[in-house]
C-alpha positions as a LaTeX table, in Angstrom:
\begin{tabular}{lrrr}
\hline
Residue & $x$ (\AA) & $y$ (\AA) & $z$ (\AA) \\
\hline
Met1 & $-13.77$ & $-14.22$ & $-53.62$ \\
Thr2 & $-13.66$ & $-13.55$ & $-49.88$ \\
Asp3 & $-16.67$ & $-13.38$ & $-47.69$ \\
Pro4 & $-16.88$ & $-9.84$ & $-46.19$ \\
Asn5 & $-18.37$ & $-11.26$ & $-43.00$ \\
Ser6 & $-15.30$ & $-13.41$ & $-42.42$ \\
Gln7 & $-13.28$ & $-10.31$ & $-41.52$ \\
Val8 & $-15.56$ & $-9.35$ & $-38.64$ \\
Pro9 & $-13.80$ & $-10.21$ & $-35.37$ \\
Thr10 & $-15.71$ & $-12.51$ & $-33.06$ \\
Pro11 & $-15.19$ & $-12.92$ & $-29.34$ \\
Ser12 & $-12.84$ & $-15.74$ & $-28.47$ \\
Ser13 & $-14.21$ & $-18.86$ & $-26.85$ \\
Thr14 & $-12.43$ & $-17.98$ & $-23.58$ \\
Glu15 & $-13.92$ & $-14.50$ & $-23.36$ \\
Ser16 & $-16.75$ & $-14.05$ & $-20.85$ \\
Trp17 & $-18.63$ & $-11.20$ & $-19.23$ \\
Phe18 & $-16.38$ & $-11.30$ & $-16.17$ \\
Thr19 & $-12.90$ & $-11.58$ & $-17.71$ \\
Pro20 & $-11.08$ & $-8.51$ & $-19.02$ \\
Gly21 & $-12.00$ & $-7.96$ & $-22.63$ \\
Arg22 & $-14.60$ & $-6.69$ & $-25.01$ \\
Leu23 & $-17.65$ & $-8.26$ & $-23.36$ \\
Asn24 & $-16.59$ & $-7.08$ & $-19.92$ \\
Ala25 & $-16.14$ & $-3.49$ & $-21.12$ \\
Gln26 & $-19.59$ & $-3.67$ & $-22.73$ \\
Leu27 & $-20.96$ & $-4.85$ & $-19.38$ \\
Val28 & $-19.43$ & $-1.83$ & $-17.63$ \\
Tyr29 & $-20.98$ & 0.59 & $-20.11$ \\
Gly30 & $-24.32$ & $-1.21$ & $-19.86$ \\
Leu31 & $-24.28$ & $-0.99$ & $-16.07$ \\
Tyr32 & $-23.58$ & 2.73 & $-16.31$ \\
Leu33 & $-26.60$ & 3.22 & $-18.57$ \\
Val34 & $-28.81$ & 1.08 & $-16.33$ \\
Ser35 & $-27.73$ & 3.22 & $-13.37$ \\
Phe36 & $-30.16$ & 5.91 & $-14.50$ \\
Val37 & $-32.90$ & 3.50 & $-13.40$ \\
Val38 & $-31.10$ & 1.38 & $-10.78$ \\
Gly39 & $-28.47$ & 3.63 & $-9.19$ \\
Ile40 & $-26.31$ & 0.93 & $-7.62$ \\
Ser41 & $-25.46$ & $-0.60$ & $-11.00$ \\
Gly42 & $-23.14$ & 2.32 & $-11.79$ \\
Ile43 & $-21.08$ & 1.55 & $-8.70$ \\
Ile44 & $-20.97$ & $-2.12$ & $-9.68$ \\
Gly45 & $-19.72$ & $-1.09$ & $-13.14$ \\
Leu46 & $-17.06$ & 1.10 & $-11.52$ \\
Val47 & $-15.84$ & $-1.78$ & $-9.34$ \\
Ile48 & $-15.69$ & $-4.12$ & $-12.33$ \\
Ala49 & $-13.70$ & $-1.53$ & $-14.32$ \\
Tyr50 & $-11.24$ & $-1.06$ & $-11.45$ \\
Met51 & $-10.85$ & $-4.82$ & $-10.98$ \\
Asn52 & $-10.10$ & $-5.48$ & $-14.66$ \\
Arg53 & $-8.01$ & $-2.45$ & $-15.57$ \\
Gly54 & $-4.46$ & $-3.51$ & $-16.39$ \\
Lys55 & $-5.35$ & $-7.17$ & $-16.86$ \\
Gly56 & $-6.48$ & $-7.19$ & $-20.49$ \\
Pro57 & $-5.16$ & $-5.97$ & $-23.82$ \\
Ala58 & $-3.99$ & $-2.35$ & $-23.98$ \\
Trp59 & $-6.92$ & $-1.27$ & $-26.17$ \\
Val60 & $-9.39$ & $-2.61$ & $-23.59$ \\
Asp61 & $-7.58$ & $-0.79$ & $-20.80$ \\
Thr62 & $-8.35$ & 2.49 & $-22.55$ \\
His63 & $-12.03$ & 1.62 & $-22.17$ \\
Tyr64 & $-11.66$ & 0.90 & $-18.47$ \\
Thr65 & $-9.87$ & 4.22 & $-17.96$ \\
Trp66 & $-12.58$ & 6.00 & $-19.98$ \\
Ala67 & $-15.33$ & 4.31 & $-17.96$ \\
Ile68 & $-13.70$ & 5.06 & $-14.60$ \\
Arg69 & $-13.22$ & 8.68 & $-15.52$ \\
Thr70 & $-16.79$ & 8.86 & $-16.83$ \\
Phe71 & $-18.05$ & 7.78 & $-13.41$ \\
Trp72 & $-15.96$ & 10.18 & $-11.32$ \\
Ile73 & $-16.23$ & 13.19 & $-13.61$ \\
Gly74 & $-19.97$ & 12.55 & $-14.02$ \\
Leu75 & $-20.33$ & 12.41 & $-10.24$ \\
Leu76 & $-18.45$ & 15.70 & $-9.92$ \\
Tyr77 & $-20.60$ & 17.34 & $-12.59$ \\
Ala78 & $-23.76$ & 16.00 & $-10.93$ \\
Leu79 & $-22.76$ & 17.30 & $-7.50$ \\
Val80 & $-21.95$ & 20.77 & $-8.84$ \\
Ser81 & $-25.18$ & 20.78 & $-10.83$ \\
Ser82 & $-27.17$ & 19.69 & $-7.78$ \\
Ile83 & $-25.71$ & 22.50 & $-5.71$ \\
Leu84 & $-26.52$ & 24.96 & $-8.46$ \\
Ala85 & $-30.05$ & 23.53 & $-8.73$ \\
Ile86 & $-31.21$ & 26.18 & $-6.29$ \\
Phe87 & $-30.90$ & 28.36 & $-9.35$ \\
Phe88 & $-32.70$ & 27.35 & $-12.51$ \\
Phe89 & $-29.57$ & 26.75 & $-14.58$ \\
Gly90 & $-28.47$ & 23.99 & $-12.16$ \\
Leu91 & $-31.31$ & 21.82 & $-13.43$ \\
Ile92 & $-30.20$ & 22.43 & $-17.00$ \\
Leu93 & $-26.64$ & 21.47 & $-16.05$ \\
Leu94 & $-27.93$ & 18.31 & $-14.36$ \\
Phe95 & $-29.73$ & 17.34 & $-17.57$ \\
Ala96 & $-26.58$ & 18.15 & $-19.57$ \\
Thr97 & $-24.56$ & 15.91 & $-17.24$ \\
Ala98 & $-26.91$ & 13.00 & $-17.88$ \\
Ile99 & $-26.59$ & 13.52 & $-21.63$ \\
Trp100 & $-22.79$ & 13.72 & $-21.29$ \\
Ile101 & $-22.70$ & 10.36 & $-19.47$ \\
Val102 & $-24.96$ & 8.71 & $-22.06$ \\
Val103 & $-22.88$ & 10.07 & $-24.95$ \\
Arg104 & $-19.63$ & 8.78 & $-23.40$ \\
Cys105 & $-21.19$ & 5.36 & $-22.82$ \\
Val106 & $-22.48$ & 5.18 & $-26.39$ \\
Ile107 & $-19.09$ & 6.21 & $-27.78$ \\
Gly108 & $-17.45$ & 3.58 & $-25.60$ \\
Leu109 & $-19.90$ & 0.90 & $-26.68$ \\
Gln110 & $-19.37$ & 1.72 & $-30.35$ \\
Lys111 & $-15.60$ & 1.66 & $-30.03$ \\
Val112 & $-15.42$ & $-1.52$ & $-27.95$ \\
Ser113 & $-17.81$ & $-3.31$ & $-30.30$ \\
Ala114 & $-15.45$ & $-2.46$ & $-33.17$ \\
Asn115 & $-12.40$ & $-3.58$ & $-31.13$ \\
Gln116 & $-11.03$ & $-0.04$ & $-31.20$ \\
Pro117 & $-9.36$ & 1.84 & $-28.34$ \\
Ile118 & $-10.50$ & 5.17 & $-26.99$ \\
Glu119 & $-8.14$ & 7.74 & $-28.51$ \\
Arg120 & $-8.00$ & 10.06 & $-25.49$ \\
Pro121 & $-9.21$ & 8.11 & $-22.43$ \\
Asp122 & $-8.11$ & 10.90 & $-20.07$ \\
Ser123 & $-10.34$ & 13.50 & $-21.71$ \\
Trp124 & $-12.95$ & 15.40 & $-19.74$ \\
Trp125 & $-15.08$ & 15.83 & $-22.85$ \\
Val126 & $-16.38$ & 13.28 & $-25.35$ \\
\hline
\end{tabular}
């Protein structure tokens, strides 16, 4: 009889938070989420994603592309929402942008934890 826990992939002994791979992608998503409290952490996550994209396995690169696009598209949505904030619905759009960013980060964290790629990393939606 096989142990069901033996099939769960574990990080390799050479994997660290700062080398391209699963832990590094998790760090990027975590920094994005922390950026709601400490704004600069989102930029740090973006830099880490840019530095490691193309250096790891193909499935991890989909996460870096997803994370980079999450940052830039989220920034675009936030700027448009901020401009529209002079009207009431701009505040609603700003709140929706924050939810959109959180949802993309959670999806990314779930997929990277399961060692799965993002199916459509170039998507503007979730």
